[in-house]
C-alpha positions as CSV (number, residue, x, y, z in Angstrom):
1,M,16.7,24.7,25.6
2,N,18.1,21.4,24.2
3,V,14.6,19.6,24.5
4,M,13.0,22.4,22.5
5,R,15.6,21.9,20.1
6,R,15.2,18.2,19.9
7,E,11.3,18.8,19.5
8,K,11.8,21.6,16.8
9,D,14.6,19.1,15.0
10,L,12.2,16.3,15.2
11,S,9.4,18.1,13.8
12,V,11.4,19.5,11.4
13,K,12.6,16.0,10.2
14,K,9.0,14.8,10.1
15,M,7.7,17.3,8.0
16,V,10.7,16.6,5.6
17,I,9.7,13.3,5.3
18,V,6.0,14.0,5.0
19,A,7.0,16.5,1.9
20,M,9.8,13.6,0.5
21,L,7.1,10.6,0.8
22,G,4.5,13.0,-0.5
23,A,6.3,13.8,-3.4
24,I,7.0,10.3,-4.5
25,T,3.2,9.5,-4.5
26,V,2.6,12.5,-6.9
27,V,5.5,10.6,-8.9
28,L,3.5,7.5,-8.8
29,G,0.3,8.8,-9.7
30,L,1.6,10.8,-12.7
31,T,4.2,7.6,-14.3
32,P,3.5,4.1,-15.3
33,L,5.4,3.3,-11.5
34,G,2.2,3.9,-10.2
35,F,0.7,0.5,-12.0
36,V,2.9,-2.5,-11.9
37,P,2.2,-6.1,-12.4
38,I,2.5,-8.2,-9.6
39,G,2.4,-12.1,-9.7
40,P,-0.3,-13.4,-11.7
41,L,-2.3,-9.6,-11.3
42,N,-1.5,-6.3,-11.1
43,A,-1.6,-3.8,-8.4
44,T,-0.9,0.2,-7.9
45,T,1.6,1.7,-5.6
46,M,0.5,4.9,-4.8
47,H,-0.6,4.1,-1.8
48,I,3.0,2.2,-0.4
49,P,4.5,5.8,0.4
50,V,1.4,6.7,2.9
51,L,2.2,2.9,4.9
52,I,6.0,3.7,4.7
53,G,5.5,7.0,6.8
54,A,2.8,5.6,9.0
55,I,4.9,2.4,10.1
56,L,8.3,4.7,10.3
57,E,6.9,8.0,12.1
58,G,3.3,6.9,13.3
59,P,-0.1,7.8,12.4
60,V,0.2,12.0,11.9
61,V,2.8,11.6,9.5
62,G,0.8,8.6,7.6
63,G,-2.2,10.7,7.5
64,L,-0.2,13.5,6.2
65,V,1.3,11.5,3.7
66,G,-2.4,10.2,2.5
67,L,-3.7,13.7,2.3
68,I,-1.1,14.4,-0.5
69,F,-2.2,11.1,-2.2
70,G,-5.6,12.0,-1.5
71,L,-5.2,15.3,-3.2
72,S,-3.1,14.0,-6.0
73,S,-5.7,11.6,-6.8
74,L,-8.1,14.5,-6.8
75,F,-6.3,16.3,-9.4
76,N,-5.3,13.5,-11.8
77,A,-9.2,13.0,-11.6
78,I,-9.8,16.6,-12.9
79,T,-6.8,17.5,-15.2
80,R,-6.5,13.6,-16.6
81,P,-10.2,12.4,-16.6
82,T,-11.6,9.0,-17.7
83,P,-15.0,8.0,-17.7
84,I,-14.8,6.8,-14.3
85,S,-13.1,10.2,-12.9
86,F,-15.8,11.8,-11.4
87,V,-16.2,9.4,-8.2
88,F,-13.3,10.8,-7.4
89,Y,-14.4,14.6,-7.2
90,N,-15.9,13.2,-3.9
91,P,-13.0,14.0,-1.4
92,L,-15.3,11.0,0.5
93,I,-13.6,9.1,-1.6
94,S,-10.6,10.4,-3.4
95,I,-9.4,12.3,0.1
96,V,-10.7,10.9,3.4
97,P,-10.0,7.0,3.0
98,R,-6.5,8.1,2.0
99,I,-5.9,9.9,5.2
100,L,-7.5,7.0,7.2
101,L,-5.1,4.7,5.4
102,G,-2.3,6.6,7.0
103,V,-3.6,7.4,10.5
104,L,-4.9,3.8,10.7
105,S,-2.3,1.7,9.7
106,G,0.2,3.8,11.8
107,L,-2.1,3.2,14.8
108,L,-2.6,-0.8,13.7
109,F,1.4,-1.0,13.2
110,E,2.1,0.7,17.1
111,A,-0.4,-1.7,18.7
112,L,0.9,-5.2,17.0
113,R,4.7,-4.1,17.3
114,K,4.9,-4.7,21.1
115,R,3.1,-7.8,21.4
116,E,5.7,-10.7,21.5
117,D,4.3,-14.8,20.6
118,K,6.9,-17.5,20.5
119,N,5.1,-18.7,17.6
120,I,5.3,-15.1,15.7
121,K,8.8,-16.6,13.3
122,T,6.6,-19.5,12.3
123,I,3.6,-17.4,11.2
124,V,5.9,-14.6,9.2
125,N,8.0,-17.7,7.5
126,I,4.3,-19.1,6.3
127,L,3.1,-15.8,5.3
128,W,6.4,-15.0,3.4
129,G,6.4,-18.6,1.8
130,I,2.6,-17.4,0.6
131,I,4.0,-14.3,-1.1
132,I,7.0,-16.1,-2.6
133,L,4.8,-19.0,-3.7
134,F,2.0,-16.0,-5.4
135,L,5.5,-14.4,-7.5
136,G,6.9,-17.5,-8.4
137,I,3.2,-18.8,-9.9
138,G,3.1,-15.0,-11.4
139,L,6.8,-15.4,-12.9
140,Y,5.8,-19.3,-14.4
141,R,2.2,-17.6,-15.8
142,G,4.6,-15.0,-17.6
143,V,7.3,-17.2,-18.8
144,T,4.9,-19.9,-20.6
145,G,2.5,-17.5,-21.4
146,G,4.6,-15.1,-23.5
147,K,4.0,-11.8,-21.4
148,S,6.7,-8.8,-21.7
149,G,10.4,-8.8,-20.5
150,Y,9.2,-6.1,-18.3
151,M,6.2,-8.0,-16.5
152,I,9.2,-11.0,-16.2
153,S,11.6,-8.8,-14.9
154,L,9.9,-7.1,-12.4
155,N,8.4,-10.5,-11.3
156,I,12.3,-11.5,-11.0
157,V,13.2,-8.4,-8.9
158,F,10.3,-8.6,-6.2
159,L,11.2,-12.2,-6.0
160,L,14.6,-11.5,-5.1
161,L,13.5,-8.6,-3.1
162,S,10.9,-11.3,-1.1
163,L,14.0,-13.8,-0.5
164,G,16.4,-10.9,0.7
165,T,13.7,-9.3,2.9
166,A,12.5,-12.2,4.4
167,Y,15.6,-13.5,5.4
168,M,17.0,-10.1,6.7
169,M,13.6,-9.5,8.8
170,N,13.6,-13.2,10.3
171,R,17.2,-12.5,11.7
172,K,17.0,-9.0,12.5
173,L,13.5,-7.4,13.0
174,Q,11.1,-7.9,16.2
175,S,8.0,-6.3,14.9
176,N,8.2,-8.2,11.2
177,L,4.9,-9.7,11.8
178,A,3.7,-6.2,12.7
179,V,4.9,-4.5,9.5
180,M,3.7,-6.8,7.4
181,V,0.2,-7.4,9.0
182,S,-0.1,-3.2,9.0
183,A,0.8,-3.0,5.2
184,F,-1.4,-5.6,4.2
185,A,-4.5,-4.8,6.2
186,G,-4.2,-1.2,5.8
187,T,-4.3,-1.8,2.1
188,L,-7.3,-3.8,1.7
189,L,-9.3,-1.5,4.3
190,H,-8.1,1.4,2.0
191,S,-9.7,-0.8,-1.1
192,L,-12.8,-1.0,1.3
193,M,-13.2,2.4,2.3
194,V,-12.9,3.6,-1.6
195,M,-15.1,0.7,-3.3
196,G,-17.7,1.1,-0.5
197,G,-17.7,4.9,-0.9
198,I,-18.2,4.3,-4.7
199,Y,-20.9,2.0,-4.1
200,F,-22.5,4.2,-1.8
201,F,-22.4,7.5,-3.6
202,F,-22.1,6.3,-7.4
203,A,-22.9,3.1,-7.6
204,E,-25.7,3.5,-10.4
205,R,-23.8,6.0,-12.5
206,Y,-20.3,4.3,-11.8
207,L,-21.9,1.1,-13.7
208,Q,-23.1,2.8,-16.4
209,A,-19.6,3.9,-17.1
210,F,-18.5,1.2,-18.2
211,D,-18.9,-0.1,-21.7
212,P,-21.1,-2.4,-22.0
213,P,-22.9,-1.1,-19.1
214,I,-23.0,-3.2,-15.7
215,S,-26.6,-4.1,-14.2
216,M,-27.3,-3.3,-10.7
217,E,-28.1,-6.8,-9.9
218,A,-24.2,-7.2,-10.4
219,A,-23.0,-4.2,-8.7
220,R,-21.9,-5.5,-5.4
221,T,-20.3,-8.6,-6.8
222,T,-18.1,-6.1,-9.5
223,I,-17.8,-2.9,-7.2
224,F,-16.6,-5.2,-4.1
225,G,-14.7,-8.2,-5.9
226,V,-12.0,-5.2,-6.8
227,I,-11.0,-5.5,-3.2
228,L,-10.0,-8.9,-4.1
229,T,-8.8,-8.6,-7.7
230,S,-6.8,-5.4,-6.7
231,G,-6.7,-4.9,-3.0
232,V,-5.0,-8.6,-2.6
233,P,-2.0,-8.1,-5.2
234,E,-1.6,-4.4,-3.7
235,G,-1.3,-5.9,-0.6
236,I,1.7,-8.3,-1.1
237,L,3.2,-5.8,-2.9
238,A,2.6,-3.4,0.0
239,V,4.2,-5.9,2.2
240,I,6.9,-6.5,0.0
241,I,8.2,-3.0,-0.3
242,V,7.3,-1.8,3.0
243,S,9.2,-4.5,4.5
244,A,12.2,-4.1,2.3
245,V,12.1,-0.3,3.5
246,V,11.6,-1.0,7.1
247,A,14.0,-3.4,7.2
248,A,16.8,-1.2,5.5
249,M,16.0,1.8,7.8
250,K,16.2,-0.4,10.9
251,G,18.9,1.2,12.3
252,K,17.5,5.0,12.2
253,Y,14.1,3.6,13.8
254,P,15.2,1.5,17.1
255,K,11.6,1.5,18.1
256,L,11.2,-1.3,15.0
257,G,14.4,-3.3,16.6
258,R,14.5,-5.9,19.4
């Protein structure tokens, strides 16, 4: 009886987490919080709740939050159309990649978190150093380039958050590398799936939607270039936020600890 009650409580807990993270995803899609400056570039944040769910609760929860993300993306495309919204009417672009984002990120974390290596601490410190340098460049460009106070303030917040999270994870969390790799790789894979789907299904129509239209000769460079120009800063943002959340939740998730 106790086992059944515990399993029921666990199931209810997971569904509550799915609902909470799904709601955050929807809010991000409807507000400016879903698109923020990070370093010298810009990034979206709507995929981050999916990563948090996948890492904290596993691939099933990650996939369910991803489903909510995908449905929200489809809804936004229908209700707030732009010249390129038509690509998201296809569920293979708007929904399936978001589900796979949660499932694959959760599986990747599970595969990596048990691996121990004496060089992990050094690798993690190097990765955090690169992220902090990236943010520092963005802050310098913002100050010297006369960017808005919002952008400058946000980069300062991310820089301080990165420094604090790097310190916390370096001291207390064995699975820090697994968190960072899962968040970054999951983000890039998500960008690859979405942009790859656009290229496969809608390349010509997608390019013609731009003003002026882009030639088919430039299709591959234009579409897959987005993976670098958007995917990389989004991956860095995901690492910062997901790592901070995981570090803060460590006491409630023993599987993340040493």
